[in-house]
N, C-alpha and C positions, 0 to 999 in steps of 0.2 A: 460423675457417671452419666454416660450418654443414654438417653431414653430411647427406646425403640422408634418412638413417634417423634422423636426430638426436631426433625426436619419439616414437620407439618406446620402450616400456619396455626396460631393460638386457638382460634375459634373451633377449627376441625379436631385440634388435639383434645379440647375440652369435652367435645361431643363424644369422641372414643372413650374418655374416661367415664363420663357419666353413663355410656351404654353399658360399659363393663361393670361399673358399680350396680346398676339396675339388674343386670343379669345375675351377678353374684349375689345380690340381695334376694332375687326371686328363688335362686337355688338354695339359698341359706334357709329361707322361709319354708319351703318344700321340705328340705331336710329337717328342720325343727318339727314340723307337723308330723312327718313320718316318725321322727325320734321319739315324740310324745306319745303316739299311739302304740309303739312297739314297746317301750319299757314301762313296766310296772311301777307305780308311784311309790308304795312304801319300801323301806329297806334299803340296803346298801347294794349299789350295782357291782357285779363282779367285774374286775378290771381286765382290760385285755392286756397282752403281753407288753404291747408298746407303753401302755398306761403304767404298767407295774415297773418297766424300766426307768419310765419318767419319775414315778415316785421315789424309787431307790436312788436316783441321783438328787433329788430334791432333799431326800433324807440326809445323804452324804454332805450336800452342801449346807444345809440349814438346820439338821437335827429335826427328830421325830416330833418335838414338842411344839415345832412351828408349822405342821401340817393341818390343813383345814380342806374340808370337802365342800363343794358347791351344792346348796339344797335345791335350788331351782334355776332354770336357764337365766342367763345375764346377757342382756345385750347393751353394750358400751355405747352411751350417746355422746359423750364428750372426748376430746382428745385425750389421749393416755388412758381411757377406760379399756378394758378388756372384755371380750364377747366370749363367754364360757357356757358349756353345756352342764346341766345336773349331773352330778356324780363326778366331776373332774376334781382332781387334787391340785391344791396349791401350796406354795410355801409363803407364811407370811413375812414380810420384809419390814413393814411399819404399820402400826395400827393407827395411822391418820393419814391424810393427803397433805399435799404441799402447803396448803393454808391452815393446817391444824384441824381439819375437819375428821373427827374420829368415827363418823359414819362411813367413810370410804377408807379402804385400806390398800396398801401397796403390797402386791404380791408377784411372786415369780411363779409363772404358768408351766415352768419347765422349758423355758425358752423365752417367749414373751414375757414382758413385766408390764404391769400397769395397776390402775384401780379398780376395785369392785365394791359393792355395797357391803359393808360388814354383816348386814342382817342377813345375807345369802350365803354366809359361811358358817360352817359349824366343825369344831374340832375333830380331825379325823382319828 
């Protein structure tokens, strides 16, 4: 696939990538802070219609016994780690990572798939 900045010299290209990532990071941080001040901590969040549709598709793909809810915001640090917000619903694909580490689980977040800390998931 041709990248929109593919014609640039490499250093300029990386600068664009870096700037974009920094901007996204700042936006995400602002969003997370806003998110944490708006949402009450205890209890289950009511799902948006979009989330509900996602949950239904996860149920039909993986079954209701595979669904877990994220208990606190997760920011993925490694490759293949997912960044998820508290309250999101995911489906468990495997209760360990590629190295057999059972504290990181492979989940389907209704599109993206990746690893999350098992400790931040609870059965839905």
